[in-house]
N, C-alpha and C positions, 0 to 999 in steps of 0.2 A: 467852542465846545470841546472838551477833552475826549480823546478816543482811548480805547483800551486795546492792549496787545496781550494776548495770552500765549504762553510758552508751554509746550507739552514735551515731555520726554518719555521714552519707553525704556524700561530696564528689565532684562530677563533675570528672574530669581531662580537659581539652579541648585539642585542637589548635586553633591560631588560626582555621582555616577553619570550625570548629564553633561559634564565637561568633556570637551574633546581631549584627545591624547596630548595635543600641544598645550592646551589650557592646563591640564593636570601637571604637565612638566613645568610650565611657567609658575604655577602655584607652589610646587615642590621647591623650585629654585628660589622663589621669593621667601619661602619659609626658611630655607637654608641661609639666605642672605640675612634675614632677621636674626637668626641665631648667632651670626657673626657681627651684629651691630655693636658699635662703640657707644653705649648709653649708660655710663656710670652714674649719671645724675638723675635722670628720669626713670631709669630701669624699664623704659618702654621701647621695645625692640621692633623696628620696622624694616621690612625688606621689600625690594622691588626687583622684578625680573622683566627684561625686555626681550622679546623674540623678534629677530630680524627676518626680513623677507627670505633669506637663504636658509632659515631654520635654526641658525645658531642663536645662542642666548647670551645676555650680558646682565650682570647683577649689580645691585647697589644696596647699601644699608645706611641707616641714619648714623651720623657722626656728630657726637656732642663735644662741647668744649666748656671748660670752666667759665669762660666768658660767654655766657649763654647765647647771645645773638650770633656768635661765630660758628655755631654748628650748622649742619645741613641735613635736610630730610632725605630719606632713601630714594624717593622718586627723582629728585634733582641730582643726587649723587650719581645715580645710574645714567640719567640722560646726559649730564655734562661729561662724564667719563666716556660714555659711548661716543659722543660727538667729538671729543678730543682725540680718541684713538681711531675712530672710523667715521669721519665727517660726512661721508656719502651714504652711510647705512640707512636703510629704510626700515622703520619699525612696523611690525605686523600686529603686535600685542604688547600690552603693558599690564603686569599683575602686581598687586600690592597686598601684603599681609602684615600683621602685627600681633605681638603678645607682650604680656608683662613678664619680666625676667623670672619671677618666682612662680610662674604658672606655665603649664605645658600647652594649654588651650590657646589657639589663635583666635583673635578677636576681630570684630568688624573694624575695617581700616579705611577711613575716608581721607583722601589727600587734602592738605591745607590749601588755602587760597593761593599762596605763592607757588606751590607745586602745580596747582591747576593751571595757573597762568603760564608756567614754563612748559607744561605738557602741551598746552594750546600752541605755544610757539613752534614746538617740534611737529605738531600736526600741520600747522600752517606751512612750515618749511618743506615738508614732503608732499604737500598738496593732496593728501589722502588721509582719510579717517584712521585714527589709531584706536582700536577697540581696547577697552579697559576692563579688567577683571579684578574685583575687590572681594575680600572676605566679607561676609554678611552674617547677621545673627543666626543662631541655631545651626551652625555647621553648613550653611548655604553660601552661595556666591552670587554677587551681582555682576552681570555682564552689560556694560554700556557699549553701544555701537561706535561711539566716538567720544573724544575728549570734550567736544562741543556740548554733549549731554551733561557733563559735569560743570561746564562754565558756558552757559548759553549766550551771554553777552560779552564775548571775548574782546580784549584789546589786541589788535593785530598791527603789523606794519602798515596795513592799508589805512589805519587811523592816524598815522603820522602826517 
């Protein structure tokens, strides 16, 4: 007889004034990174900001290429660059924002599947949850307590 497994996640839906100072700074830096994105084909600008445990930040933006599969999302750009420069850095928060080039308004920004898997790897690597802050509809923000909330059935090194 088949059994059933239910997965539940909890997501905080926040107004901008409910964000902590650190979260406000992370969102501002993610928006700054989005404005610097190289996205001449999609015109969809995505930025990510990582806050490390020492309070410093590291940014990344999406990087497109005429050979479409050769581009890279903002989340992976930020995570890979951080790890290349600071391999022992511990991530305390990851924030993601996006907007269309021709518009000023930032839009809801959900990481793609590949980014969720990479984010999961870094959470696994540091053996501690990485909270994720995402732009949500109507000027609000989603706060996830962990990458695991975005990818509940993760593939980890334990699966190898």
